[in-house]
N, C-alpha and C positions, 0 to 999 in steps of 0.2 A: 632465382638461381639459374644459371646457365651451365651447360656442359659442352666442352670442346670435344667433339667426337673423333677428331683426327688431327693430331699434332706430332711434330718431330722435335721435341725439346732436347733430344740427344744430339742433334746436328751440331758440328763443331762451331759454326758461325753463331749459334745461339748460346753456347756455353758461357761466354763472357758476360752475357746479359741475363743469365738465368734468374738471379734474384729479382731483377727489375721486371722480368716477364711475369714471374709469379705474383709480384706486387700489383702489376697492372691487371692481371687476371682477377685477383681478389677485388680490386677497386671497381671493376666493371661487372662484378657478379658472376664471373666464371669460376665456379667452385668445384668443378670436376673436369678432368681431362683424360683422354685416352691417348697414350703415347704409342705410336705405331712403329713396329719393328720393320726394317727394310732388308736386313741381312742377318744371318745367323751370327756372323762375326760381331755385329753390333747389338745382339740381344742382351748381353750382360749389362750394357750401359742403359738400355731402355728399361730393363727390369729393375735395375738399381734406382732409377728415377721413381718408378712406381712404388718400390718398397720405401724409399725415403719420403714419399708423399702420402703414404698410407696414414690416414687419420689427420692429416694436415689440411689446410685450406689454401689453395685448392687440393683436393684429393686426386691422386694420380693412379691410373691403371695402365696395363701394358697389353700388347698383343705379341704374338710370335709368328714370323713369316719372312718371306723373301720377296721383295718387289718384283713384279713380272718382267721389268725391263733391265734388271741388274744382271750383267754378264760378268764372268770372271770372279764370282763369289762362290762360296761353298753352297752346293746344291742341297736343299733340305730333303730328308727322308721323312716318311710318316712318323717313324720312331723319334726323330729329332724334334719334330713339332709337338707330338703327344707328350714327350718327356717334359719339355719346357712349359707346355700349356697347363701342366699340373702344379706349377709353382704358384705361390701366393701372389695375388694382384694381377695375374694373367687372366684376361676375360674374353679373349678372342683369337682367331687364327687369321693372320694377314700381316702385312699388306700382301694382297694377292689379286689375281684376276688375269685378264688378257690386255696387254698394252701395245697396241699396234700404232700408236701415235708417232713414235720415233722410228719408223721402219728404215728410213734412209735408203740405202741400196738393197735392202733385204725385201723379200716378198713375204706374204702371209704364209706361204708354204715353208719358208725358211724358219718360221717361228714354232716348229713342232716342239722344240725344247720348252718353250714357254707354255704350251698347252699341257705338256706332261707335268711341269711344275705346278700348274693350276690344279691338275687332278690330284697331286700329292696333298695339296692344301685342303681340297675337298674331303679326301679320305681322313685326314687328321681331324677336320671339323666334325665329321660324322662320328669318329671314334670318341672324341672328347665331349660331344654334344655342346660345343661352343659355337657362337656365331662366326661366320666366315666373312 
């Protein structure tokens, strides 16, 4: 039995293939998968996948978080993350971290907002005692 520790089954380009993806996972022995949330706006879709996959094969779980390089999305608060982390099938805080790969014209100093977002995720993980 295998576990996919980081997938994005909620992404629009995968939705049309969702049944086939689940079948392929089962056929190759991937019986558990962690659906990673990348925006608060998208959390409901990620969580719904996890709820629908509870007890199924593959069994799905979710995280709650905002990807470090997503701009122009709702900024999470500790309360936002903690509230959603208490829901069934949510087992972690993230996607999070520091992502300086796509700096473009920006400098590391310009990324202070990203460091603050990461701190918020860390605080939520500490409060919920969930993995970050």
